[in-house]
N, C-alpha and C positions, 0 to 999 in steps of 0.2 A: 900728549893731551888725551884725556879720557873721552871715549865716544859719547855723544849725547844720547839721551834716552830714546830720542826719536829714531835713531838709526841702529842702536845697539841690538844685537840679535837676542830675542827672547825665546824663539823657537829653535832649539838646538837638537837636530836628529842624533848627533853624536852622543847625547846623554845615554841613549839606549845601546851604545856600542862599547861602553866603558869596561865591561868585564865579561868573561865567558858566561857567567850565569845570566846576565841581562841579555846577551846575544842569543843564548839558547831559549830564553823565555819568549822572545818576540820573533823567533825564526819562523818564516812563513812556509818554507818547504823543508821537509825533513826526510832523512833516509833511514831505512830499517832493513835488516837482512830479509825480512819477509816480503820486501818489494822486489826481490831478485828471483829470476828464473835461470837456472844453470843449464846451458846446452851441453849435452854429452854425446859422444860418437862411439857406437858399439860396432866393432868389426868381428864378424863371426869366424874369420880366418886366423885370429890372433889368440895366443896363449898368454901374452904379457903386453903391457902398455907399449904403444909405439908413439914416441913424441912427434908432434907436428912441427916441422922445421920452421915454418913461417909464423907460428903462434906459440911463443915461449910459455911454458906452463900448461899447455893443452896437449892431450894425447888421444889417439884412438885407443879404445879400451876393449879387452875381451869381455864377452857377456858374463863371464864368471866374476867380474868386478862390480856388477850392477848392485848387488846387495850392500857392499861396502860403501858405494857412492850414496846410496839411499841413507845409510846410517850417518854418513858425514853431513849430508844436507840437514838431517834432523838435528844433529849436534850443533850446527852453526845457525839454526833457525831460518834457513833459506826457504823462500816461498814455494819452490818447486823445481822441477827439471823439465827439459824438453829433449826428447831422444831422437837421434838420427841413426840410421842403420847402414852398414856396409856389408852387402851379401857376398857369399863366396862366388856366385855366378850372376852374370847379367845377360839380358837379351834385349831385343829391339822393343819388346812390349812391356818390359818391366814387371814380369810376372812374379818375381821374387818379392815385390812390394807387398803382396798379399799372402805370402807364405806364412801360415800360423806358427811354423817353427823357425821363422827368420829371426834376425838379431834383435829387432825392436820388440816383437811380442814376447820373446824369451826374457829380455831385459825388463820389460814391464812387469811380468809375473814375478821375477826375482825381487824387484824393488818393492812391489806391493806386499809380497810375503814378508820381507824384512822390516818394512815400515809402512803398515797399511794406511796410515793417515797422511803420508807424503803425497803431495799433488804431483801426478805424473801426466805430462803432456807428450803427445807424439807428433812429430812432423809428418805430414801426409803429402808426399810428392813422389815422382818416379825418377827424378834425375840421378839419384844414387843407385838406381836399379836398372837403368837402361844402358845398353852398350854404347849408345851415341851421346849420352850425357844431357839430353834435353828433358824438359819438365813435362813432356807429353809424348804420346805416340806420334809417329811421323806418317805423312801421306805424300804422294807425288801427284801433281796435277797434270793436265794434258800436255803442258809445255815441258814437263820434266822437272819443274821446280819442286823442291822439298819444303814442306811446312809442317808445323805441329797441328795435329788434328784435334781441335778443341773437344768436340762432342764425344769422340771415341775415347778420349782420355778420362772423361768423367766416370765411366764405369770402373776403370782401374782404381781411381782415387776413392770411389765409394767402397769398393771391395777392401781396399787397404784400411780404410777407416773402421769398417766393421770388424776386421781382424784385430786391430789395435784395441778397440773397445771391448771385444770379447776377452782379450788378454788381461783387461783390467785398467786400461787408460782412463783417466778421469776426463781428459780433454783431448780432442783431435784438432790438429792445426794445419789446414791445407795451405801450402805455400806456392802452389804452381802458377797461380794467376790465370787459370782457365775461366772463361765466362760460365756462370751457372753452377760452379762446383759446390758452393755452400748448400744450395737447394738439393743437389743430387746426393750429397753426403747426408743431409738431414733426412731425406726420404729413406735412404738405405738404412740408417741407424734406427729410425722409427719402425721400419718394416721388420726389423729383427728384435723389436722390443727393447732396444738400447736407448730409450728415450731420455735417460738420465745423463748420457754422455754429452758434454758440452762441445761446442765448436768455437775455437779461437781462429778467426780468419786473418791470414796475412792479407788484409784488405787493400792496403796501399803499399805496394812493393815496387820499388824502382829498379830499373836496369842500371845498376850502380857499379862504379869502379872500385868499390870498397869490399867486394866479395872474394877477392883473389885467394886469401889464405883459407877461407872456408872450403874452397874447391879442392884444396889439397887435403884438408881434414876429412871431407866427405867423399873424396875421390869422384867428383861429379862435374869436372870441367867439360863443356860441350866439345865434341870431336870436330865440329864444323860450325861456322856461323856464330851467332850470339843469341841472347834471349830478349833482344829489344822488340821482337814481334809480339811478345806477350807480357813482358814486364813494362812498367810505366816509364815514360820519358822524364828525365830529371827536371825539365823545365816546367812541368805541369803540376799545379796545385789544385785547381778547380776540378780536374779530372779525378784527383784523389778523393774529393768529397763525393763525387758520383759513385766511385767504386765502393766507398764505405757505406753509402746509402743503399746500394744494391745488395751488398752482403747482409746488411741489417734486415732488409726486406725479405731476404731468402732464409733467414732464421739463424744467423750468426749470434752467438751469445756474448762474444767479445771480439774486439777488433784490434788490429796491429798496424803500425807504420814501420817500414823497414827501408833503408837504414834510419838511424836516429839522429846523429849529430848534424849531418848535412841537411836534415829535414825537420828541424825543430819548429820551423814555422808551420809545416804541414801538420805536425802533432797538435799544435795549438789550434789550428783551424778545424781539424777533425774533432777535437775536444769540444769545440763550441757548438757543433751540430749534432752530437750524439750523446745520449745518456748511458750508452753501453760502457762497460769497463774497457779501458783502452791501454794496450801495451805498446812498447817500442822495442825494436831490436838493435842493441848496441853491437854492431856487426864486427866481423873478424878483422877487416882492414882498420877500423877505428881502434880496436884492441891492439893490433900489431903496431900501429903508429905510436901509441903510448908506451908500449913495451920497448920499442926501439929507441925512443928518445930517453927513456929512463935508464936503459942500459948504457947509454953514452953520457950520462950525467947531465943531460940537458934540462930535465925537469925533475921535480919531486913526485915520484909515482903515486904515492898515497894521496897527496894533496890534489894532484891533477885528476886522478880517477874519481875521487869523491866529488870533486867540483863538476866534472862532466856528467856523472850520474845524477847529481842534484839538478843540473840544467835540464835533463830529460824529464825528470819528475816535475820541475817547475813549468815546463812547456805544456804539461797536461797529462803525461802518462801515469797511469795508476800502478803499473809494474813494468819492469825492464828485463828483457832477456839479455844477459851479458856474461861474457867469459871472465869478467872481473869478479863474479859473484862470490867465489870462495875468499879471495883476498879482501874484498870490501866487507864481507860479513865479519871476518876476523878483526879488521880495523875498527868496525863499528861496535864490536864485541860488547 
């Protein structure tokens, strides 16, 4: 029996799903290679790439590879890069973080010489440069307990940011989660007439279990303890809004949430309260899980990657730092 007019569906959302052309026309969230920032690891002790065992397809690179990476990013239309450095020597104070001849400043110069228009961001932190692996200088209190010295660390971060900016970095990105570091870096840059250098703050960065592979890539695992004393507790979302607001007040030009996939709700909430450009970091553990599942034939890698990147954009991120950048750019071709 035919359905009566009273109950027959006249509103059919499926009409707009009938063909690829219709789906593309009404798609609410899109991906483009220009949405991606490619993380790169430059190790000044290397003469050839060294694969990162826990991150298939990712390698530590010699500084001599920087120009070629810049040209590849331009060829694929990738939005930019973010650079991490592995120095030859480390010490308790992370002094190599602000060495003008260190791996990051040298890589910045090479990339900007090869492709001047490429957006080059530098990570500003000391965990890759300290022999203890923490994101700040250490101090011992009267009881003998060791903790990260927030205020003493600010000077090192500011000096590193200035060195990166002088080398040609377009954006510096403090990832340390020290209180007041955005203001300290802004003052230092402005004092050196580097007023055009933007700050992308890792404003909402959690003490996450998804960072493990990165610590191999950047050789920055803490030698004792963990980073829960300065990175955020995974149970807190309102705290993230406070962190974002503070960094905006201190002069951040862009904000970031890290990690991405386990914190899509936080990305959405930060997006609602700021008009600043917002990034999200699709971190190493998230990348490694996809790679591991794809290698075992459990998922379609291309489909899964593009779906998860779309989810990050749909949550409110304007751009995504992701190790999938090269593959995703080629797929979107």
